[in-house]
C-alpha positions as CSV (number, residue, x, y, z in Angstrom):
1,M,0.0,0.0,0.0
2,P,1.4,3.6,-0.7
3,A,2.9,5.6,2.0
4,P,0.1,7.5,3.9
5,V,-0.2,11.2,4.7
6,T,-1.8,12.6,7.9
7,L,-5.3,14.0,7.1
8,P,-6.7,17.1,9.0
9,R,-9.9,16.6,10.9
10,L,-13.1,18.2,11.9
11,T,-15.3,16.8,14.6
12,W,-18.8,16.8,15.9
13,G,-20.1,15.5,19.3
14,D,-18.6,14.4,22.5
15,P,-15.2,12.9,22.2
16,S,-16.1,10.6,25.1
17,A,-19.0,9.1,23.3
18,S,-19.2,5.4,23.1
19,R,-19.5,5.3,19.2
20,H,-17.1,6.9,16.8
21,A,-17.6,7.5,13.1
22,L,-15.4,8.6,10.3
23,L,-16.8,10.7,7.4
24,V,-15.0,10.6,4.0
25,H,-16.0,13.1,1.2
26,G,-15.9,12.7,-2.5
27,L,-13.8,14.1,-5.3
28,G,-13.4,17.9,-5.4
29,S,-15.1,18.2,-2.0
30,S,-14.0,18.6,1.6
31,G,-14.5,17.3,5.1
32,A,-16.5,20.4,5.9
33,L,-19.1,19.4,3.4
34,M,-19.9,16.4,5.5
35,W,-21.3,18.7,8.2
36,R,-24.9,17.6,7.8
37,L,-24.1,14.0,8.7
38,G,-21.7,15.0,11.4
39,D,-24.3,17.2,13.0
40,A,-26.9,14.4,12.8
41,L,-24.5,11.8,14.2
42,A,-23.6,14.1,17.1
43,A,-27.3,14.5,17.9
44,A,-27.6,10.7,17.9
45,S,-24.8,10.5,20.6
46,W,-22.0,9.6,18.2
47,H,-18.7,11.3,17.9
48,A,-18.1,12.1,14.2
49,T,-14.8,12.9,12.5
50,A,-14.5,14.2,8.9
51,V,-11.2,14.4,7.0
52,D,-9.9,16.3,4.1
53,L,-8.6,13.7,1.6
54,R,-5.0,14.1,0.1
55,G,-5.0,17.0,-2.5
56,H,-8.2,18.5,-0.9
57,G,-8.8,21.1,1.7
58,D,-5.9,21.5,4.1
59,A,-4.6,17.9,3.4
60,P,-1.1,17.4,2.2
61,R,-0.4,17.3,-1.6
62,T,1.3,14.3,-3.2
63,L,2.1,12.9,-6.6
64,D,0.0,9.7,-5.9
65,Y,-3.8,10.1,-6.4
66,S,-4.7,6.4,-6.9
67,V,-7.6,5.1,-4.9
68,A,-5.0,2.9,-3.2
69,G,-3.2,6.1,-2.1
70,Y,-6.4,7.6,-0.7
71,A,-7.1,4.3,1.0
72,A,-3.7,4.2,2.7
73,D,-4.4,7.5,4.3
74,L,-7.7,6.3,5.7
75,V,-6.2,3.1,7.1
76,A,-3.7,5.3,9.0
77,T,-6.7,7.4,10.3
78,R,-8.0,6.0,13.6
79,P,-10.1,7.1,16.5
80,A,-8.3,8.7,19.5
81,D,-7.9,5.3,21.2
82,G,-6.2,3.8,18.1
83,G,-8.8,1.2,17.7
84,A,-11.5,0.5,15.0
85,W,-14.0,3.0,13.9
86,D,-17.6,1.9,14.8
87,A,-18.6,3.1,11.4
88,V,-17.1,4.7,8.3
89,I,-19.4,6.7,6.0
90,G,-17.9,7.5,2.6
91,H,-19.3,9.3,-0.5
92,S,-18.3,8.6,-4.1
93,L,-14.5,8.6,-4.1
94,G,-14.6,8.4,-0.3
95,G,-16.8,5.3,-0.6
96,A,-14.3,3.7,-3.0
97,A,-11.3,4.5,-0.8
98,G,-13.2,3.3,2.3
99,T,-14.0,0.0,0.5
100,V,-10.4,-0.6,-0.3
101,A,-9.3,0.3,3.2
102,A,-11.8,-2.0,4.9
103,A,-11.0,-4.9,2.6
104,D,-7.2,-4.5,3.1
105,D,-7.4,-4.0,6.9
106,R,-10.1,-5.8,8.7
107,T,-9.3,-4.0,12.0
108,W,-10.1,-0.6,10.6
109,T,-13.8,-0.3,10.9
110,R,-16.8,-2.4,12.2
111,R,-19.2,-1.2,9.5
112,L,-19.3,0.7,6.3
113,V,-22.0,3.0,4.9
114,L,-21.3,4.0,1.2
115,L,-23.2,7.0,-0.3
116,D,-23.5,6.4,-4.0
117,P,-20.0,5.0,-4.1
118,A,-17.6,5.1,-7.0
119,I,-17.0,1.3,-7.0
120,H,-16.6,1.1,-10.7
121,V,-16.4,4.2,-13.0
122,D,-16.6,3.3,-16.7
123,E,-15.6,5.6,-19.5
124,R,-19.0,7.1,-19.8
125,D,-19.3,8.0,-16.1
126,A,-15.7,9.1,-16.0
127,G,-16.4,11.6,-18.7
128,I,-19.4,12.9,-16.8
129,V,-17.3,13.3,-13.7
130,R,-14.4,15.0,-15.5
131,R,-16.7,17.6,-17.2
132,S,-18.4,18.3,-13.9
133,Q,-15.1,19.0,-12.2
134,E,-13.9,21.1,-15.1
135,R,-17.0,23.3,-14.8
136,A,-16.7,23.6,-11.1
137,F,-13.0,24.9,-11.3
138,A,-13.8,27.1,-14.4
139,D,-16.7,28.9,-12.6
140,N,-16.5,28.7,-8.9
141,R,-19.0,31.6,-8.0
142,L,-21.5,31.1,-5.3
143,A,-24.2,32.3,-7.7
144,T,-23.3,29.4,-10.1
145,V,-23.6,26.9,-7.4
146,Q,-26.8,28.3,-6.3
147,Q,-28.2,28.1,-9.8
148,E,-27.0,24.5,-10.4
149,H,-28.2,23.3,-6.9
150,P,-31.0,25.7,-5.7
151,H,-32.4,23.0,-3.4
152,W,-29.1,22.6,-1.3
153,H,-28.8,24.2,2.1
154,P,-27.1,27.6,2.0
155,Q,-24.2,26.1,4.0
156,D,-23.7,23.4,1.4
157,Q,-23.6,26.0,-1.4
158,E,-21.1,28.1,0.5
159,L,-18.9,25.1,1.4
160,K,-18.9,23.8,-2.1
161,V,-17.3,27.1,-3.3
162,D,-14.8,26.8,-0.4
163,A,-14.0,23.2,-1.2
164,V,-13.2,23.9,-4.9
165,R,-11.2,26.9,-3.9
166,R,-9.0,24.9,-1.6
167,A,-8.7,21.7,-3.6
168,S,-5.9,21.1,-6.0
169,A,-7.2,21.1,-9.5
170,W,-4.2,19.0,-10.6
171,A,-5.0,16.5,-7.8
172,V,-8.6,16.3,-9.0
173,E,-7.5,15.8,-12.6
174,Q,-4.9,13.1,-11.6
175,T,-7.4,11.2,-9.6
176,S,-9.1,10.5,-13.0
177,V,-5.9,10.0,-14.9
178,Q,-4.3,7.7,-12.3
179,N,-7.3,5.5,-11.9
180,R,-7.8,3.9,-15.3
181,P,-9.4,1.5,-15.0
182,W,-11.3,2.7,-11.9
183,D,-12.5,-0.5,-10.4
184,V,-12.7,-1.6,-6.8
185,R,-15.2,-4.4,-7.3
186,P,-12.7,-7.1,-6.2
187,H,-12.3,-5.2,-2.9
188,A,-16.1,-5.0,-2.4
189,A,-16.3,-8.7,-2.9
190,R,-13.7,-9.2,0.0
191,L,-15.5,-6.9,2.5
192,T,-16.1,-8.8,5.9
193,V,-18.1,-6.0,7.7
194,P,-21.7,-5.1,7.2
195,T,-21.9,-2.6,4.4
196,Q,-24.9,-0.5,3.4
197,V,-24.9,1.4,0.1
198,I,-27.3,4.4,0.1
199,G,-27.6,5.1,-3.6
200,G,-28.8,8.0,-5.7
201,D,-32.0,7.7,-7.6
202,P,-31.3,6.3,-11.1
203,A,-34.0,8.7,-12.5
204,V,-32.0,11.6,-11.3
205,S,-28.3,10.6,-11.2
206,S,-26.4,7.6,-9.7
207,I,-23.1,5.9,-10.4
208,F,-24.0,2.8,-8.3
209,T,-27.1,1.3,-10.1
210,G,-28.2,-1.1,-12.7
211,A,-26.0,-4.1,-13.6
212,L,-23.1,-2.7,-11.6
213,A,-25.2,-2.7,-8.4
214,D,-26.6,-6.1,-9.1
215,E,-23.1,-7.5,-9.6
216,V,-21.7,-6.0,-6.4
217,L,-24.6,-7.1,-4.3
218,A,-24.4,-10.7,-5.7
219,S,-20.7,-10.8,-5.0
220,N,-21.0,-10.3,-1.3
221,P,-24.0,-11.0,1.0
222,R,-22.7,-8.4,3.6
223,I,-23.6,-5.6,1.1
224,S,-27.1,-4.3,0.9
225,L,-28.6,-1.3,-1.0
226,S,-31.2,1.3,-0.3
227,V,-32.0,4.4,-2.6
228,V,-32.9,7.9,-1.8
229,A,-35.8,8.8,-4.0
230,G,-35.4,12.1,-5.8
231,A,-31.7,12.5,-4.9
232,G,-28.8,12.5,-7.4
233,H,-25.2,11.5,-6.8
234,S,-24.8,13.8,-3.8
235,V,-27.5,12.1,-1.8
236,H,-26.6,13.8,1.5
237,R,-27.0,17.2,0.0
238,D,-29.9,16.6,-2.4
239,R,-32.2,14.9,0.2
240,P,-30.4,15.3,3.6
241,E,-33.3,14.3,5.8
242,E,-34.0,11.0,4.1
243,S,-30.3,10.3,3.7
244,I,-29.8,10.8,7.4
245,R,-32.8,8.6,8.2
246,Q,-31.3,5.8,6.1
247,L,-27.9,6.3,7.6
248,L,-29.1,6.1,11.2
249,E,-31.2,3.0,10.3
250,A,-28.1,1.4,8.9
251,L,-26.2,2.2,12.0
252,A,-28.9,1.1,14.5
C-alpha cells in the first residue's frame, strides 16, 4: 500500500461518546461538506470525525492520487484510542477508498455506509465526472452553485465554493488520470463487515445502479442497498433528511 499522509480533521459531538464514526468526502469536495451528517450523528450520541482527503482542503499534496493512495491515508486514520471505527461513511471517491481500506485492513472499521460509491467508473461516467469537475473549477462563483443546486442548504452551497477553492485542480484531474481503470469491485467482494450502500435515484443521477449494483450485491452477501428517491449523486446534499434517516437506520 502507498505511503500515507496525515489527514486534517473536523469533529462533531462528545469525544467521550461510546461510538465513533469517520466521514469521508468525494472528489473535489472537503470534510466540511460532510457537516450535515456529522451534526446528525452528534445529535444521535456519536462522535463524528470528517477528514480532508489528500489533495483536498488542508490535506497534504502528493504525486499519488490512486484510490490505493487515498485508502492508505484512511487506514492510518484512527479514533483517539487507536482502535477501530464503529462506522465509516464514505461518499463517491470516499466510498471507493473506504471500500479498499476496509478490505485491506479488517481491523479498521466495524461497519461501512457508502453514499453512491464510485465502486466502478466506466468511461461514460468518467467523462461525466471529468466535465463536472472542469465546470466547477472554471466557474467557482456562489451564484453558479446556487443556480445549479438551488435546493441545497445555503451552507452546502457556500462550502462547495470553499471546497473547490481549496482543492488542487491538478490532484482532482490526476485522480481520474491515475485510476484507469477505476474498479474496486474485487475489494467490495472481499469486505467482511456489514456494508450499506445508500444510492442515488437512477431517475436523477447515480453511479451505483443497474447491472453494476446487481453484480456487487451478488458478489458479497454483507452488502445491501437502499435508494434515496429524488436524490442525485450527492444524496446527503440533495435529500439530507431522508439520507440521514437511512444512515441512522443502517447504524442502528
